[in-house]
N, C-alpha and C positions, 0 to 999 in steps of 0.2 A: 504494500500501498506506500510506502515511504518512496518508492521508487517511481511509481504511477504520480504523486505528488510534486516531485521533484521535478519529471517530465514536463508536467502541467505546467509548474512555475517556472520553468527555464523556456517554454517555448511561450508564455505571454509575457515574459519580461524581455523577449528577443522583438516580439511583437509591437512591445510600447517602446522601445528605444526610439524606433522612427518617430511617433506619435508625440513621444514626449518634449520634441523640439516646438511645438505650436506655441507660437507669442502670444496668442488670445488667452492663455491660461494665468498669465501674470498681469493682465489689463482688467481681468471679469472682476465682478462684485460678487464675494465668495459668500456673502448672507445674502442673495438671491438666489433660491433654488430654479429659477427658470435661466438663469446666466449660467448656473452650473450644468444645468440640463442640456443646454446647447452643445455641449463638449462632452458629453457621453457619448460612446461610441458603442454600437451593435456590431457583433461578427458573428458570422457561421462560418464554422470549422466543419471537415467531413469526421476528423477523428477526435475534436476536444467538443463537439456540439456547438451549443449556442452560448457565445461569452459578452458580456457587458462590461465595460471598462468604464470607470470613472474617470476624470481629469486629474491631472498630475497634482495633487494636493500641495506638495513640497515647493510649487512655484508661487504658492497665495502668500508667502512671508519672507521676507529678506532673512529673518532669523532661523527659520526652517531651512532655507537653502543653504544656510552655513554648515548644516549639520547633514540633511537630507537631499539625494537628487530626485528621488522617485518615495510617492506615497499615493499608491492607486489601489482603489477597491475595487473588486471584480465580484461578478456573481455567474456561474457558468451552469447549465443544464446540460448534462452529459449525453452521449447517444441514448443510454439507457433510461433517460428521465430522471435524473438524479441532480438536485439541485444542490450548489456551494458556495458559500460566498468565504473570499480572501483578502487580507491586506498586504499589498507586496511593498516593501519598505525599502529603499537601499539608502544606507548610512556611510558618512566617508568621516573620517579622523585623521590625525596625525600624531598620535599618542605613540607612546613606545611598543604598546603589544595591542592585540584585537582587544575589543569590546566583549566579542563572543557572548551574543546575544543567546538566551536561553530559558528566559522566561516573559510571557506577556501577560498582563494582568490587569483587568477594568476596574474602575473606580470602586466598585463594589467587592473586590477582592477576587474575584472570577478568575480563574486562569483559561487562557486560551491557549491555543496549539502554537508553537511557534518552530520553523525549521529554517537552519541557514540553509539557502540554495548556493551560494557560492561566496568565496573571499577572494578580495584581489589586493595585489600590493602594487604601489606607487601607480595610480590612474590619474588621470587630470579630467575633472569635469568641469566645463564651463571656463576654461584656462586658468582653473585653481588645481593646484597639485595637493593630492593627499597621500600619506602611506598607506593606509589601510580601506578597502571598500568590504562590507558586507549588506549580503543581499540576501532578505527574509521572506518569506511568506507567514502569515498570519492566518490560521482559521479560524472561520467565524460559523456560529450557526445561525438559522434564521431569526431565532429568539435575539442573539447578540444585534442583527441585523435591524431587526424590527425596534430595539431599545435605541438605536441612532438615530431613529424618527423624530422622537420626543427630546432626547436628551444630547445626542450627539455621542462621540465615543471618546473619553478618556482612557487611554491608555499607556502603561507604564511598561517599557520593554528593558529588561536587564541582563545583564552578565557580570563580568568583573567592574561595568559601568552601570548607570542607569539613566533613564531619558523617559519624560513624558510627552506625548503627543495628545493633542486634542483637535479631533476633527468634528465639526459642527454639524447639528442636524439637516441644514441645509444639504448636504453632501449627500445624506441618506435619503432625503427626499426627493433630491433630482436622480437619484439612481432608481427609486420608486417608481417615479411618475415615466422613466423613459422606459418603463418595462413593459 
């Protein structure tokens, strides 16, 4: 199962790399579900099924862009009609060692599944050099996704470092409206 998740995550990230260059993501009003919805994309893939991609939330704020190059919410309905939700996160740092994220926790203390997809050394993102890059997939249930409609998602990812992400309810509403 872990291999299937890794393959799915890798293919999603490869697809999103070209899409992530969209300049619109830095200029939209992230408090407007209508504007966020305009950047939600739906793709049909014979192997993966139907995949809905949210826009790159990392581009919503300069402080996020210092640490993350990608934060995407995805919804997938595979060819067997099974539905799944994931948050893909690419983090960068210039610390001496990897952050090695291994825990994702919601505000209420509930843990979500987290998997490191790939770790890269010495990368350049938007003309900034980083010593470490860690790409992760965080699994969510429909309940987690639905909670985001009202409250957004406050998520703490940790390893030997701890970071907190706050994804607003408008992002989740935009994903729901586009389905």
